[in-house]
VOGU-700705 format. One record per residue: residue number from 1; residue in one letter; z, x, y of N, C-alpha, C in turn. Coordinates in steps of 0.001 Angstrom, whole numbers, plus 500000, padded with zeros to 6 digits. Example, Ala and Ser with C-alpha at 12.3 -4.5 7.8 and 13.67 -1.06 7.14 Angstrom:
# residues 2
<node 1; 'A'; <507800; 513190; 494310>; <507800; 512300; 495500>; <507800; 513200; 496700>>
<node 2; 'S'; <507080; 512850; 497750>; <507140; 513670; 498940>; <507870; 512900; 500030>>
***
This chain:
# residues 138
<node 1; 'M'; <470193; 567645; 508331>; <471365; 567178; 507650>; <471806; 565823; 508156>>
<node 2; 'R'; <471619; 565571; 509375>; <472067; 564297; 509908>; <471313; 563117; 509301>>
<node 3; 'R'; <470058; 563337; 509042>; <469274; 562257; 508460>; <469801; 561869; 507082>>
<node 4; 'A'; <470154; 562772; 506288>; <470617; 562491; 504931>; <471931; 561705; 504970>>
<node 5; 'S'; <472829; 562049; 505858>; <474104; 561356; 505901>; <473965; 559922; 506417>>
<node 6; 'S'; <473037; 559692; 507334>; <472858; 558336; 507830>; <472235; 557440; 506773>>
<node 7; 'R'; <471385; 557993; 505915>; <470808; 557203; 504825>; <471872; 556862; 503783>>
<node 8; 'N'; <472761; 557728; 503508>; <473821; 557462; 502545>; <474695; 556295; 502994>>
<node 9; 'Q'; <474984; 556221; 504256>; <475795; 555122; 504764>; <475084; 553792; 504606>>
<node 10; 'L'; <473777; 553766; 504811>; <473024; 552532; 504656>; <472956; 552086; 503208>>
<node 11; 'V'; <472873; 552980; 502304>; <472785; 552664; 500887>; <474092; 552058; 500397>>
<node 12; 'T'; <475220; 552582; 500809>; <476502; 552068; 500346>; <476812; 550693; 500920>>
<node 13; 'L'; <476248; 550305; 502034>; <476493; 548979; 502609>; <475792; 547869; 501841>>
<node 14; 'S'; <474804; 548174; 501036>; <474070; 547141; 500315>; <474850; 546609; 499120>>
<node 15; 'E'; <475884; 547260; 498690>; <476683; 546798; 497560>; <477773; 545835; 498052>>
<node 16; 'I'; <477982; 544757; 497300>; <479014; 543777; 497654>; <480164; 543900; 496657>>
<node 17; 'N'; <481377; 543954; 497170>; <482560; 544039; 496330>; <483024; 542618; 496005>>
<node 18; 'V'; <482981; 542207; 494742>; <483295; 540845; 494312>; <484761; 540702; 493912>>
<node 19; 'T'; <485477; 541768; 493780>; <486870; 541733; 493320>; <487770; 540861; 494201>>
<node 20; 'P'; <487722; 540946; 495535>; <488586; 540065; 496333>; <488245; 538575; 496152>>
<node 21; 'L'; <486979; 538262; 495931>; <486605; 536855; 495701>; <487169; 536340; 494383>>
<node 22; 'L'; <487137; 537155; 493354>; <487717; 536759; 492070>; <489231; 536603; 492174>>
<node 23; 'D'; <489877; 537490; 492906>; <491319; 537371; 493113>; <491658; 536050; 493802>>
<node 24; 'L'; <490903; 535701; 494818>; <491123; 534441; 495530>; <490902; 533246; 494610>>
<node 25; 'A'; <489867; 533290; 493786>; <489594; 532184; 492864>; <490736; 532012; 491874>>
<node 26; 'F'; <491275; 533105; 491337>; <492382; 533008; 490392>; <493656; 532501; 491062>>
<node 27; 'V'; <493931; 532924; 492265>; <495114; 532442; 492989>; <495006; 530943; 493239>>
<node 28; 'L'; <493841; 530477; 493676>; <493656; 529041; 493902>; <493782; 528251; 492611>>
<node 29; 'L'; <493246; 528765; 491518>; <493360; 528098; 490225>; <494814; 527948; 489814>>
<node 30; 'I'; <495598; 528991; 489987>; <497018; 528930; 489632>; <497750; 527937; 490524>>
<node 31; 'I'; <497457; 527925; 491811>; <498113; 526978; 492726>; <497811; 525553; 492318>>
<node 32; 'F'; <496554; 525248; 492015>; <496199; 523886; 491620>; <496803; 523502; 490277>>
<node 33; 'M'; <496920; 524440; 489367>; <497522; 524144; 488073>; <499010; 523834; 488217>>
<node 34; 'I'; <499670; 524454; 489166>; <501102; 524215; 489368>; <501342; 522924; 490132>>
<node 35; 'T'; <500544; 522637; 491158>; <500820; 521482; 492017>; <500289; 520166; 491478>>
<node 36; 'T'; <499290; 520160; 490626>; <498723; 518900; 490137>; <499741; 518043; 489381>>
<node 37; 'P'; <500517; 518572; 488451>; <501505; 517709; 487782>; <502559; 517149; 488734>>
<node 38; 'L'; <502852; 517867; 489814>; <503856; 517385; 490763>; <503343; 516202; 491578>>
<node 39; 'L'; <502034; 516064; 491719>; <501476; 514965; 492498>; <501501; 513648; 491731>>
<node 40; 'E'; <501580; 513710; 490431>; <501535; 512510; 489610>; <502939; 512041; 489297>>
<node 41; 'Q'; <503607; 511470; 490283>; <504942; 510939; 490070>; <504847; 509429; 490052>>
<node 42; 'G'; <505537; 508803; 489146>; <505522; 507352; 489060>; <505809; 506931; 487626>>
<node 43; 'L'; <505778; 505634; 487426>; <506035; 505086; 486108>; <504725; 504902; 485373>>
<node 44; 'D'; <504778; 505020; 484062>; <503609; 504775; 483247>; <503565; 503281; 482977>>
<node 45; 'L'; <502720; 502576; 483706>; <502652; 501122; 483617>; <501328; 500675; 483018>>
<node 46; 'S'; <501398; 499583; 482297>; <500187; 498937; 481808>; <500010; 497676; 482638>>
<node 47; 'L'; <499124; 497736; 483614>; <498951; 496633; 484543>; <497933; 495633; 484018>>
<node 48; 'P'; <498137; 494348; 484317>; <497147; 493353; 483895>; <495867; 493506; 484699>>
<node 49; 'K'; <494798; 493044; 484115>; <493520; 493128; 484812>; <493470; 492082; 485899>>
<node 50; 'G'; <492965; 492491; 487052>; <492803; 491567; 488162>; <491474; 490854; 488058>>
<node 51; 'G'; <491283; 489977; 488939>; <490022; 489253; 488937>; <489982; 488279; 490082>>
<node 52; 'R'; <489090; 487398; 489975>; <488971; 486370; 491004>; <490036; 485305; 490788>>
<node 53; 'P'; <490458; 484646; 491839>; <491425; 483568; 491667>; <490812; 482428; 490854>>
<node 54; 'D'; <491687; 481706; 490142>; <491214; 480583; 489327>; <490520; 479536; 490184>>
<node 55; 'Q'; <491084; 479315; 491347>; <490530; 478320; 492261>; <490313; 478987; 493613>>
<node 56; 'P'; <489316; 478533; 494349>; <489155; 479095; 495697>; <490344; 478714; 496575>>
<node 57; 'L'; <490723; 479618; 497432>; <491858; 479412; 498322>; <491445; 478516; 499478>>
<node 58; 'K'; <492174; 477433; 499647>; <491895; 476495; 500741>; <492935; 476681; 501835>>
<node 59; 'R'; <492534; 476417; 503041>; <493449; 476565; 504178>; <494636; 475594; 504066>>
<node 60; 'D'; <494439; 474446; 503459>; <495527; 473469; 503318>; <496568; 473911; 502291>>
<node 61; 'D'; <496201; 474850; 501425>; <497134; 475322; 500406>; <498128; 476349; 500942>>
<node 62; 'V'; <497855; 476937; 502078>; <498665; 478044; 502594>; <499659; 477534; 503628>>
<node 63; 'R'; <500925; 477913; 503415>; <501986; 477675; 504400>; <502549; 479035; 504773>>
<node 64; 'T'; <502690; 479305; 506062>; <503124; 480616; 506532>; <504531; 480540; 507097>>
<node 65; 'V'; <505419; 481376; 506539>; <506790; 481509; 507031>; <506876; 482857; 507740>>
<node 66; 'E'; <507314; 482842; 509003>; <507498; 484070; 509762>; <508986; 484262; 510018>>
<node 67; 'I'; <509444; 485489; 509819>; <510871; 485801; 509976>; <510997; 486844; 511077>>
<node 68; 'G'; <511700; 486477; 512135>; <511877; 487371; 513277>; <512919; 488437; 513016>>
<node 69; 'R'; <513002; 489357; 513927>; <513925; 490489; 513818>; <515381; 490023; 513722>>
<node 70; 'G'; <515740; 488990; 514451>; <517117; 488512; 514451>; <517409; 487435; 513428>>
<node 71; 'G'; <516441; 487093; 512571>; <516669; 486075; 511548>; <516175; 484709; 511948>>
<node 72; 'S'; <515337; 484617; 512972>; <514754; 483324; 513334>; <513556; 483043; 512428>>
<node 73; 'Y'; <513359; 481767; 512102>; <512301; 481368; 511176>; <511277; 480494; 511890>>
<node 74; 'L'; <510015; 480704; 511542>; <508922; 479843; 511984>; <508157; 479407; 510737>>
<node 75; 'L'; <507886; 478130; 510647>; <507048; 477627; 509566>; <505786; 477074; 510196>>
<node 76; 'D'; <504665; 477718; 509907>; <503383; 477357; 510528>; <503513; 477300; 512047>>
<node 77; 'R'; <504139; 478334; 512595>; <504328; 478549; 514042>; <505251; 477531; 514717>>
<node 78; 'T'; <506060; 476850; 513920>; <507029; 475892; 514458>; <508432; 476402; 514126>>
<node 79; 'P'; <509318; 476554; 515125>; <510677; 477048; 514851>; <511440; 476098; 513930>>
<node 80; 'R'; <512086; 476683; 512942>; <512858; 475918; 511967>; <514079; 476739; 511553>>
<node 81; 'S'; <515090; 476030; 511024>; <516210; 476722; 510382>; <515811; 476993; 508935>>
<node 82; 'L'; <516604; 477778; 508235>; <516287; 478106; 506852>; <516277; 476852; 505980>>
<node 83; 'D'; <517228; 475948; 506216>; <517270; 474700; 505439>; <516031; 473842; 505707>>
<node 84; 'Q'; <515586; 473789; 506957>; <514387; 473021; 507282>; <513142; 473655; 506657>>
<node 85; 'V'; <513087; 474976; 506663>; <511959; 475672; 506026>; <511911; 475317; 504549>>
<node 86; 'E'; <513072; 475352; 503900>; <513137; 475017; 502484>; <512690; 473581; 502235>>
<node 87; 'A'; <513190; 472644; 503030>; <512832; 471235; 502840>; <511333; 471011; 503062>>
<node 88; 'D'; <510771; 471630; 504079>; <509344; 471460; 504355>; <508485; 472085; 503259>>
<node 89; 'L'; <508900; 473229; 502749>; <508134; 473858; 501674>; <508197; 473037; 500389>>
<node 90; 'V'; <509358; 472464; 500108>; <509489; 471625; 498912>; <508612; 470380; 499052>>
<node 91; 'A'; <508605; 469780; 500235>; <507760; 468601; 500458>; <506279; 468961; 500323>>
<node 92; 'A'; <505888; 470087; 500865>; <504495; 470521; 500759>; <504130; 470833; 499312>>
<node 93; 'F'; <505052; 471420; 498566>; <504791; 471743; 497165>; <504689; 470486; 496309>>
<node 94; 'Q'; <505483; 469468; 496639>; <505405; 468214; 495882>; <504082; 467493; 496141>>
<node 95; 'K'; <503579; 467568; 497368>; <502288; 466963; 497690>; <501127; 467756; 497094>>
<node 96; 'N'; <501250; 469075; 497115>; <500171; 469946; 496669>; <500756; 471062; 495811>>
<node 97; 'P'; <500649; 470975; 494476>; <501226; 472025; 493625>; <500525; 473375; 493744>>
<node 98; 'N'; <499402; 473455; 494446>; <498697; 474716; 494664>; <499172; 475433; 495926>>
<node 99; 'T'; <500273; 474999; 496486>; <500774; 475586; 497724>; <501123; 477060; 497521>>
<node 100; 'I'; <500660; 477880; 498447>; <500972; 479306; 498464>; <501738; 479577; 499758>>
<node 101; 'V'; <502845; 480293; 499643>; <503669; 480602; 500808>; <503410; 482047; 501217>>
<node 102; 'Y'; <502885; 482219; 502422>; <502734; 483550; 502996>; <504007; 483848; 503771>>
<node 103; 'I'; <504626; 484982; 503496>; <505870; 485358; 504174>; <505589; 486597; 505014>>
<node 104; 'R'; <505783; 486473; 506309>; <505599; 487583; 507240>; <506954; 487889; 507860>>
<node 105; 'A'; <507460; 489089; 507614>; <508774; 489467; 508130>; <508641; 490701; 509011>>
<node 106; 'D'; <509416; 490725; 510080>; <509430; 491878; 510982>; <509994; 493082; 510242>>
<node 107; 'E'; <509330; 494229; 510367>; <509780; 495415; 509640>; <511113; 495938; 510133>>
<node 108; 'E'; <511515; 495602; 511335>; <512799; 496044; 511871>; <513915; 495045; 511544>>
<node 109; 'G'; <513571; 493904; 510981>; <514557; 492879; 510661>; <515336; 493224; 509401>>
<node 110; 'M'; <516360; 492421; 509141>; <517189; 492639; 507957>; <516539; 491950; 506762>>
<node 111; 'N'; <516605; 492603; 505622>; <515979; 492074; 504424>; <516678; 490832; 503889>>
<node 112; 'K'; <517908; 490593; 504279>; <518626; 489433; 503734>; <517938; 488131; 504137>>
<node 113; 'H'; <517288; 488103; 505290>; <516579; 486894; 505708>; <515322; 486694; 504865>>
<node 114; 'L'; <514658; 487772; 504544>; <513485; 487712; 503680>; <513880; 487268; 502282>>
<node 115; 'Y'; <514952; 487860; 501742>; <515403; 487525; 500398>; <515860; 486072; 500306>>
<node 116; 'A'; <516409; 485544; 501381>; <516858; 484152; 501373>; <515667; 483206; 501185>>
<node 117; 'V'; <514560; 483480; 501854>; <513376; 482631; 501711>; <512817; 482738; 500297>>
<node 118; 'I'; <512726; 483953; 499783>; <512190; 484143; 498432>; <513073; 483458; 497398>>
<node 119; 'E'; <514382; 483589; 497542>; <515309; 482985; 496591>; <515209; 481462; 496609>>
<node 120; 'R'; <515133; 480886; 497783>; <515046; 479427; 497869>; <513718; 478912; 497322>>
<node 121; 'C'; <512658; 479658; 497527>; <511366; 479267; 496947>; <511447; 479282; 495423>>
<node 122; 'Q'; <512024; 480321; 494864>; <512109; 480426; 493420>; <513027; 479358; 492824>>
<node 123; 'Q'; <514112; 479030; 493498>; <515023; 478003; 493003>; <514346; 476634; 492946>>
<node 124; 'R'; <513420; 476395; 493837>; <512718; 475115; 493893>; <511410; 475114; 493100>>
<node 125; 'G'; <511140; 476187; 492391>; <509944; 476221; 491553>; <508674; 476664; 492266>>
<node 126; 'I'; <508809; 477131; 493495>; <507646; 477631; 494237>; <507532; 479122; 493924>>
<node 127; 'T'; <506594; 479452; 493059>; <506471; 480837; 492615>; <505234; 481525; 493173>>
<node 128; 'R'; <504427; 480806; 493886>; <503221; 481407; 494459>; <503494; 481739; 495925>>
<node 129; 'F'; <503890; 482987; 496164>; <504089; 483446; 497537>; <503578; 484864; 497660>>
<node 130; 'S'; <503309; 485259; 498889>; <502738; 486572; 499154>; <503429; 487172; 500361>>
<node 131; 'L'; <503886; 488422; 500222>; <504483; 489141; 501339>; <503341; 489799; 502109>>
<node 132; 'R'; <503205; 489453; 503357>; <502086; 489908; 504163>; <502439; 491180; 504918>>
<node 133; 'T'; <501472; 492077; 505006>; <501636; 493334; 505736>; <500397; 493552; 506585>>
<node 134; 'T'; <500455; 494610; 507388>; <499275; 494990; 508160>; <498650; 496211; 507523>>
<node 135; 'L'; <497376; 496384; 507732>; <496688; 497555; 507205>; <496996; 498753; 508098>>
<node 136; 'P'; <497195; 499916; 507489>; <497442; 501095; 508318>; <496216; 501452; 509135>>
<node 137; 'R'; <496445; 501872; 510362>; <495341; 502278; 511247>; <494934; 503695; 510936>>
<node 138; 'K'; <493658; 503924; 510972>; <493144; 505269; 510666>; <492946; 506061; 511916>>
***
């Protein structure tokens, strides 16, 4: 009798129950169906196509404005007041209409200093500027 019962146990172990796997698949499907629309938050925008710049970027075309935490300004690593920065940028723009202003501002600084530079550039017709950031570290 013992032999027969031990064989029965071996036979029943060869069958695999698929029901828990199907339950898991359906639960995951429902979770993904619910969370996917929540991940797509934003505005529906039609963005222009990017491409290469019209002209190659030259080192002489770039002027860099740095704004410190306390509102101090540097233009091409030279300390300046806001009025001096504006005057120098206008002079550079008059000499070279391809001038691009790179603006680097301390993230802990006040935005009013950043906005002042952008506003003065726009008032003087300097519309080519770029706000510089650092790449996130992985």
